[in-house]
C-alpha positions as CSV (number, residue, x, y, z in Angstrom):
1,M,0.0,0.0,0.0
2,T,1.4,3.4,-1.0
3,H,1.2,6.1,1.6
4,R,0.8,9.6,0.2
5,K,2.4,12.6,1.8
6,P,-0.2,14.6,3.6
7,S,-1.1,17.9,1.8
8,P,-0.1,21.1,3.6
9,P,-3.1,22.6,5.5
10,T,-5.0,25.3,3.6
11,A,-5.3,27.6,6.6
12,I,-2.6,29.5,8.5
13,G,-2.7,28.0,12.0
14,P,-0.5,28.1,15.1
15,D,1.7,25.2,14.1
16,R,2.6,26.7,10.8
17,L,3.3,30.1,12.3
18,A,5.6,28.5,14.9
19,A,7.5,26.6,12.2
20,W,7.9,29.8,10.2
21,Q,9.1,31.7,13.2
22,A,11.7,29.0,14.0
23,R,12.9,28.9,10.4
24,L,13.3,32.7,10.3
25,A,15.1,32.8,13.6
26,S,17.6,30.3,12.3
27,D,18.4,32.5,9.2
28,P,21.4,34.7,9.8
29,R,20.8,36.7,6.7
30,A,17.3,37.8,7.9
31,R,18.7,38.9,11.3
32,A,21.5,40.9,9.6
33,V,19.3,42.9,7.2
34,A,16.3,43.4,9.5
35,G,17.8,46.5,11.2
36,A,18.7,48.1,7.8
37,L,15.2,47.4,6.4
38,A,13.6,48.9,9.5
39,R,15.8,52.1,9.3
40,C,15.8,52.9,5.6
41,G,13.3,50.7,3.8
42,I,13.6,48.0,1.2
43,A,15.0,50.0,-1.7
44,E,17.8,51.8,0.2
45,A,18.8,48.7,2.1
46,S,19.1,46.8,-1.2
47,L,20.9,49.4,-3.2
48,D,24.1,48.3,-4.9
49,N,26.4,51.3,-4.6
50,Q,28.4,50.0,-7.6
51,V,25.6,51.2,-9.8
52,F,27.0,54.7,-9.7
53,R,30.3,53.6,-11.2
54,R,28.4,52.1,-14.1
55,H,26.8,55.4,-15.0
56,P,29.3,58.2,-15.4
57,F,26.9,60.2,-17.6
58,V,29.4,60.3,-20.5
59,F,28.1,59.3,-23.9
60,S,30.0,58.7,-27.1
61,I,27.0,59.8,-29.2
62,E,24.7,62.8,-28.2
63,T,22.0,64.6,-30.2
64,E,21.1,68.2,-29.8
65,T,18.7,69.0,-27.0
66,G,16.8,72.0,-25.7
67,E,16.2,73.1,-22.1
68,I,14.7,70.5,-19.8
69,T,10.9,70.6,-19.6
70,D,8.5,69.9,-16.8
71,Q,5.2,68.2,-17.2
72,E,4.5,69.1,-13.5
73,R,1.5,67.4,-11.9
74,S,0.1,65.9,-15.2
75,G,0.4,62.7,-17.1
76,R,1.4,64.4,-20.4
77,C,4.8,62.6,-20.6
78,W,4.0,61.2,-24.1
79,M,3.2,64.8,-25.4
80,F,6.3,66.3,-23.8
81,A,8.5,63.5,-25.2
82,A,7.0,63.8,-28.7
83,L,7.3,67.6,-28.7
84,N,10.8,67.5,-27.2
85,T,11.8,65.1,-30.0
86,A,10.2,67.4,-32.7
87,R,11.7,70.6,-31.3
88,V,15.3,69.6,-32.2
89,E,14.4,70.1,-35.9
90,T,12.6,73.3,-35.1
91,M,15.7,74.6,-33.3
92,R,17.8,73.9,-36.4
93,R,15.4,75.6,-38.7
94,L,14.9,78.6,-36.5
95,N,18.7,78.6,-35.6
96,V,18.0,79.0,-31.9
97,E,19.6,77.5,-28.8
98,T,16.4,76.1,-27.4
99,F,12.7,76.1,-28.1
100,E,9.5,74.7,-26.5
101,F,6.2,73.9,-28.1
102,S,2.9,74.5,-26.2
103,Q,1.9,71.2,-24.4
104,N,-1.2,73.0,-23.3
105,Y,-2.3,73.4,-26.9
106,T,-2.0,69.7,-27.6
107,L,-3.6,68.8,-24.2
108,F,-6.7,70.9,-25.2
109,W,-7.2,69.0,-28.5
110,D,-6.4,65.7,-26.9
111,K,-9.0,66.1,-24.2
112,L,-11.7,67.2,-26.8
113,E,-10.8,64.4,-29.2
114,K,-10.7,61.8,-26.5
115,A,-14.2,62.9,-25.3
116,N,-15.5,62.5,-28.8
117,Y,-13.7,59.1,-29.2
118,F,-15.3,57.9,-25.9
119,L,-18.8,59.0,-26.9
120,E,-18.5,57.4,-30.3
121,S,-17.3,54.2,-28.6
122,I,-20.4,54.3,-26.3
123,L,-22.7,54.7,-29.3
124,A,-20.9,51.8,-31.0
125,T,-21.5,49.5,-27.9
126,L,-25.1,50.4,-27.0
127,D,-26.1,46.8,-27.3
128,E,-23.3,45.5,-25.2
129,P,-24.2,44.6,-21.5
130,L,-23.4,47.4,-19.0
131,D,-21.7,44.9,-16.7
132,G,-19.7,43.3,-19.5
133,R,-15.9,43.7,-19.7
134,L,-15.9,46.0,-22.8
135,V,-18.2,48.7,-21.5
136,A,-16.6,48.5,-18.0
137,H,-13.2,49.1,-19.7
138,L,-14.6,52.1,-21.7
139,L,-16.0,53.7,-18.5
140,Q,-12.8,53.2,-16.5
141,A,-10.8,56.2,-17.8
142,P,-12.5,58.1,-20.7
143,V,-10.1,61.1,-20.7
144,Q,-7.0,60.2,-18.8
145,D,-3.8,62.1,-19.6
146,G,-2.0,59.2,-21.1
147,G,-1.4,58.3,-24.7
148,Q,0.5,56.4,-27.4
149,W,2.7,57.7,-30.2
150,D,0.1,57.2,-32.9
151,M,-2.5,59.1,-30.9
152,F,-0.2,62.1,-30.8
153,A,0.5,61.7,-34.5
154,G,-3.2,62.1,-35.1
155,L,-3.3,65.3,-33.1
156,L,-0.3,66.7,-35.0
157,A,-1.8,65.9,-38.4
158,K,-5.1,67.5,-37.5
159,Y,-4.1,70.5,-35.3
160,G,-0.4,71.1,-35.8
161,A,1.6,72.7,-33.0
162,V,2.4,76.2,-31.7
163,P,5.1,77.8,-29.7
164,K,4.6,77.7,-25.9
165,S,4.3,81.5,-25.7
166,L,1.1,81.4,-27.8
167,M,-0.7,79.0,-25.3
168,P,1.1,78.9,-22.0
169,E,0.3,76.7,-19.1
170,T,-2.6,77.2,-16.8
171,F,-3.3,75.8,-13.4
172,D,-5.4,73.0,-14.8
173,S,-2.9,72.1,-17.6
174,A,-0.1,71.8,-15.0
175,N,-2.3,70.1,-12.5
176,T,-4.7,68.0,-14.5
177,G,-6.3,65.9,-11.7
178,Q,-9.3,68.1,-11.1
179,L,-10.0,68.6,-14.8
180,V,-9.8,64.9,-15.4
181,R,-12.1,64.1,-12.5
182,V,-14.7,66.6,-13.7
183,L,-14.6,65.5,-17.3
184,T,-14.7,61.8,-16.3
185,A,-17.8,62.3,-14.1
186,K,-19.6,64.2,-16.9
187,L,-18.7,61.7,-19.6
188,R,-19.9,58.8,-17.6
189,E,-23.1,60.7,-17.1
190,F,-23.3,61.3,-20.8
191,A,-22.7,57.6,-21.4
192,C,-25.6,56.8,-19.0
193,R,-27.9,59.2,-20.9
194,L,-27.1,57.7,-24.3
195,R,-27.6,54.2,-23.1
196,E,-30.9,55.2,-21.4
197,G,-32.0,56.8,-24.6
198,H,-31.2,53.8,-26.6
199,A,-33.1,51.6,-24.2
200,A,-36.1,53.9,-24.5
201,G,-36.1,53.5,-28.3
202,Q,-34.4,56.7,-29.4
203,S,-32.9,56.5,-32.9
204,R,-29.2,56.6,-33.6
205,E,-29.7,60.0,-35.3
206,D,-31.3,61.4,-32.2
207,L,-28.5,60.1,-30.0
208,A,-25.9,61.5,-32.3
209,A,-27.6,64.9,-32.1
210,R,-27.5,64.7,-28.3
211,K,-23.8,63.9,-28.5
212,D,-23.2,67.3,-30.1
213,D,-24.5,69.1,-27.1
214,M,-22.4,66.9,-24.8
215,L,-19.3,67.8,-26.8
216,Y,-20.1,71.5,-26.5
217,Y,-20.0,71.1,-22.7
218,V,-16.5,69.6,-23.0
219,Y,-15.4,72.3,-25.4
220,Q,-16.5,75.2,-23.2
221,L,-15.0,73.5,-20.1
222,L,-11.7,73.2,-21.8
223,V,-11.7,76.8,-23.0
224,L,-12.5,78.0,-19.4
225,T,-9.7,75.9,-17.8
226,L,-7.0,75.7,-20.5
227,G,-7.7,78.8,-22.6
228,E,-8.8,79.1,-26.3
229,P,-6.3,77.6,-28.7
230,P,-4.8,80.0,-31.2
231,S,-5.9,79.6,-34.8
232,V,-2.9,81.4,-36.3
233,V,0.8,81.6,-35.3
234,D,2.3,85.0,-34.9
235,F,5.8,84.5,-33.5
236,A,9.0,86.4,-33.2
237,W,12.5,85.2,-32.2
238,R,16.2,86.0,-32.2
239,D,18.5,83.5,-33.7
240,R,22.0,82.4,-32.4
241,E,23.5,85.5,-34.1
242,K,20.9,87.7,-32.4
243,Q,19.2,88.4,-35.6
244,H,15.4,89.2,-35.3
245,H,12.8,87.2,-37.2
246,R,9.0,87.2,-37.3
247,I,6.3,85.1,-38.9
248,S,2.6,86.1,-39.0
249,G,-0.7,84.5,-40.0
250,V,0.6,81.0,-40.2
251,S,-1.7,78.1,-39.3
252,P,-0.6,75.7,-36.6
253,Q,-0.6,72.9,-39.2
254,D,1.7,75.0,-41.5
255,F,3.9,76.0,-38.6
256,F,4.5,72.3,-37.8
257,Q,5.2,71.4,-41.4
258,R,7.5,74.4,-41.9
259,Y,9.5,74.1,-38.7
260,V,9.4,70.4,-38.0
261,G,8.6,68.9,-41.4
262,W,8.0,65.3,-40.3
263,K,6.2,63.1,-42.7
264,L,3.9,61.5,-40.1
265,D,3.2,58.4,-42.2
266,D,6.9,57.7,-42.1
267,C,7.0,57.9,-38.3
268,I,6.8,54.2,-37.4
269,S,6.2,52.7,-34.0
270,L,8.1,49.6,-33.1
271,I,7.4,47.5,-30.0
272,H,9.0,44.6,-28.2
273,A,6.4,42.3,-26.8
274,P,7.9,38.8,-26.5
275,T,4.7,37.1,-25.5
276,A,3.5,33.9,-27.3
277,D,0.4,35.6,-28.6
278,K,2.2,38.3,-30.6
279,P,4.5,36.9,-33.3
280,Y,7.3,39.1,-34.4
281,G,7.0,40.7,-37.9
282,R,3.3,41.5,-37.6
283,C,1.6,44.9,-37.2
284,Y,-0.8,45.3,-34.2
285,T,-3.6,47.6,-33.2
286,V,-5.7,47.9,-30.1
287,K,-9.5,48.0,-30.2
288,Y,-11.2,51.1,-28.9
289,L,-7.9,52.9,-28.3
290,G,-7.4,56.3,-29.9
291,S,-7.8,60.0,-29.8
292,V,-8.8,61.5,-33.1
293,H,-11.7,59.2,-34.1
294,E,-11.3,59.6,-37.9
295,G,-7.5,59.4,-37.7
296,R,-5.4,56.3,-38.5
297,P,-5.6,53.5,-36.0
298,I,-2.9,52.7,-33.5
299,R,-0.4,50.6,-35.2
300,Y,2.9,49.1,-34.2
301,I,5.3,46.4,-35.5
302,N,6.4,43.8,-33.0
303,V,10.1,43.1,-33.4
304,P,12.9,41.4,-31.5
305,I,14.7,43.7,-29.0
306,E,17.8,43.7,-31.2
307,V,15.8,45.2,-34.0
308,L,14.3,47.8,-31.7
309,K,17.7,48.7,-30.4
310,E,19.5,48.9,-33.8
311,S,16.8,51.1,-35.3
312,A,17.2,53.5,-32.3
313,L,20.9,53.5,-32.8
314,R,20.7,54.3,-36.5
315,Q,18.5,57.4,-35.8
316,L,20.8,58.6,-33.0
317,R,23.9,58.2,-35.2
318,D,22.1,60.4,-37.7
319,G,21.7,63.1,-35.1
320,H,18.0,62.7,-34.4
321,P,16.5,61.9,-30.9
322,V,14.2,58.9,-30.4
323,W,10.8,58.9,-28.7
324,F,10.3,55.8,-26.5
325,G,8.0,54.2,-24.0
326,C,9.0,52.1,-21.0
327,D,8.1,50.9,-17.5
328,V,9.9,53.7,-15.8
329,G,9.4,52.7,-12.2
330,K,11.4,49.5,-12.3
331,Y,14.9,49.6,-10.8
332,L,14.8,53.4,-10.9
333,L,17.0,55.8,-8.9
334,R,14.9,58.9,-9.5
335,D,17.0,61.4,-7.7
336,S,20.2,60.2,-9.4
337,G,18.7,59.7,-12.8
338,I,19.7,56.0,-13.2
339,M,17.8,53.1,-14.6
340,D,19.7,49.9,-14.1
341,E,18.3,46.3,-13.8
342,Q,21.1,45.5,-11.3
343,A,20.6,48.6,-9.1
344,F,19.1,46.7,-6.2
345,R,20.3,43.4,-4.7
346,Y,16.9,42.2,-3.6
347,G,18.0,38.5,-3.5
348,E,20.5,39.3,-0.7
349,T,18.1,41.4,1.4
350,L,14.8,39.7,0.8
351,G,15.9,36.1,0.3
352,E,14.9,35.8,-3.4
353,S,15.4,37.8,-6.6
354,F,12.6,38.5,-9.0
355,L,12.8,35.8,-11.7
356,M,10.0,36.3,-14.2
357,T,11.0,36.9,-17.8
358,K,9.9,40.0,-19.7
359,A,7.1,38.0,-21.4
360,Q,5.9,36.6,-18.1
361,R,5.8,40.1,-16.6
362,L,3.6,41.2,-19.4
363,D,1.3,38.2,-19.2
364,Y,0.9,38.4,-15.4
365,G,0.4,42.2,-15.1
366,E,3.8,42.8,-13.5
367,S,5.0,45.2,-16.2
368,L,3.7,47.4,-19.0
369,L,4.4,50.8,-20.7
370,T,4.0,53.6,-18.1
371,H,6.1,56.5,-19.2
372,A,7.5,58.1,-22.4
373,M,10.8,59.9,-22.7
374,V,13.5,60.7,-25.3
375,F,16.7,59.0,-26.2
376,T,19.3,61.7,-26.8
377,G,22.5,59.7,-26.9
378,V,24.2,56.4,-26.2
379,D,27.6,55.3,-25.0
380,L,29.2,52.6,-27.1
381,D,32.0,50.3,-26.2
382,D,35.0,49.6,-28.5
383,A,33.0,47.0,-30.4
384,G,30.1,49.4,-31.0
385,R,27.8,47.8,-28.4
386,P,25.6,50.0,-26.2
387,L,26.7,50.4,-22.6
388,T,24.3,53.1,-21.4
389,W,21.7,55.3,-23.0
390,R,21.2,59.0,-22.5
391,V,17.6,59.9,-21.7
392,E,15.9,63.3,-21.6
393,N,13.0,63.3,-19.2
394,S,10.2,65.8,-18.6
395,W,10.2,65.9,-14.8
396,G,12.2,69.2,-14.5
397,E,15.8,69.9,-13.7
398,K,15.6,68.7,-10.1
399,S,14.9,65.2,-11.2
400,G,17.8,63.0,-12.3
401,T,21.1,64.7,-13.3
402,K,19.8,68.1,-14.3
403,G,16.8,66.4,-15.9
404,F,18.8,63.7,-17.8
405,Y,18.9,60.0,-17.0
406,S,21.3,57.2,-17.8
407,M,19.8,53.8,-18.7
408,S,21.8,50.6,-18.7
409,D,21.6,48.5,-21.8
410,G,20.3,45.6,-19.8
411,W,17.5,47.8,-18.5
412,F,16.7,48.7,-22.1
413,D,16.3,44.9,-22.8
414,E,14.0,44.3,-19.9
415,Y,11.8,47.3,-19.5
416,N,11.7,49.3,-22.8
417,Y,8.7,48.5,-24.9
418,Q,8.3,51.0,-27.7
419,I,10.2,53.5,-29.9
420,M,9.2,55.8,-32.7
421,V,11.7,56.1,-35.6
422,D,11.6,57.2,-39.2
423,R,11.0,54.3,-41.6
424,R,14.4,54.8,-43.2
425,Y,16.1,53.4,-40.0
426,I,14.0,50.2,-40.1
427,D,15.0,47.2,-42.3
428,A,12.6,46.4,-45.1
429,E,11.8,42.9,-43.8
430,W,10.1,44.5,-40.7
431,L,8.4,47.3,-42.7
432,A,6.7,44.6,-44.7
433,A,4.4,44.1,-41.7
434,L,2.6,47.3,-42.7
435,E,1.4,45.7,-45.8
436,Q,-0.3,42.9,-43.9
437,P,-3.8,43.1,-42.2
438,L,-3.6,44.7,-38.8
439,V,-3.9,42.2,-35.9
440,E,-6.5,43.5,-33.4
441,L,-5.7,43.3,-29.7
442,E,-8.3,43.5,-27.0
443,P,-8.7,46.8,-25.3
444,W,-7.2,45.5,-22.1
445,D,-4.1,44.0,-23.7
446,P,-0.9,45.2,-22.0
447,M,0.2,46.7,-25.3
448,G,-2.7,49.1,-25.0
449,A,-1.2,50.6,-21.9
450,L,-0.8,54.4,-22.0
451,A,2.2,56.5,-21.0
452,L,1.1,58.7,-18.1
453,V,3.5,58.6,-15.2
454,R,3.9,62.0,-13.5
């Protein structure tokens, strides 16, 4: 007769607690680190001081940059990163030391377009159950601050961009929490009214007409809190030689084309999502994710990390910064401006390291894209391999090293998820994915996460 080993009890009882207490008491490591953890916390007690030696903030390749920007108490990192990337070309064309676009201008249009996108999504899902996953997802965050590169490309194509002096910050652009809460409450109310109207038998035409009044409420609220966006650009500046220049009567769209000149269709988003459900070499989109409703859908090509990295390197070597999205909070020394996957020795202080792969972290909700910044340089070893990456952030000069960060190449591998580069820096075999049908991901897929960390 075979005797099976008894299963561990399902409840935590006195015997189990006593066994754990004895086991912990016999662990010299635990006794040694307990005092340090109590005095300074997990992160400080686990910090590997050698990390500072690995990040001297000296880079073999650097692009031009402007003055450090500050998104303040808002989740507009993706806007700041995109406009900080674009302004380098503007600085060259204007022949100035620095330049800053109005992030308030793009915030205004993003909030208005997101409100319209949300209401259109509600109209498209009127027959979906209110307690179903899809409608619950739509109601969760109708007008949050976050975004993706293609969402911003849609705003640039439709509305252009203007200098910061033409639409400066207001209290609510720099502190978006109250504005988002008010808009969210009202949009959820509007969703309720539209679904009630549908249940009462109102036609789609009648509901669409009601939507127009709802959008007017959003528009007037945005004008009151953020200001009215300029329709023309009248702008004067002095160049590096102190020569005076002025332009007048230019539309924001023409200003963007004249002083940035990006062909937005050539601005390609690459992602690295090494999960089994997303084969490399395919182009993906996310259902019900967007800003400009009539704009092109979110699209990104999934590639191996080496392809993502090489494309970024090519653009940097050519003197152009690179917009990217990452999981910024992982292994981050915010005050020092260091992102390094070996910064903390958790295995030695806590008894075990964290062992999930990048794919497993995505699948189990442990990691996703949270923040967008700009690569403005890289330090290469003698064989041309990256050691560290120079990062321009948008948390002001007091964060990091005067606003700049240093990212280890290993951290890039583990926690970087997305870049935007010009198509000329991507090999043709990967661009071929754009000719294939888009693969639609569910709205709650981790690749639908939005960059919004403050």
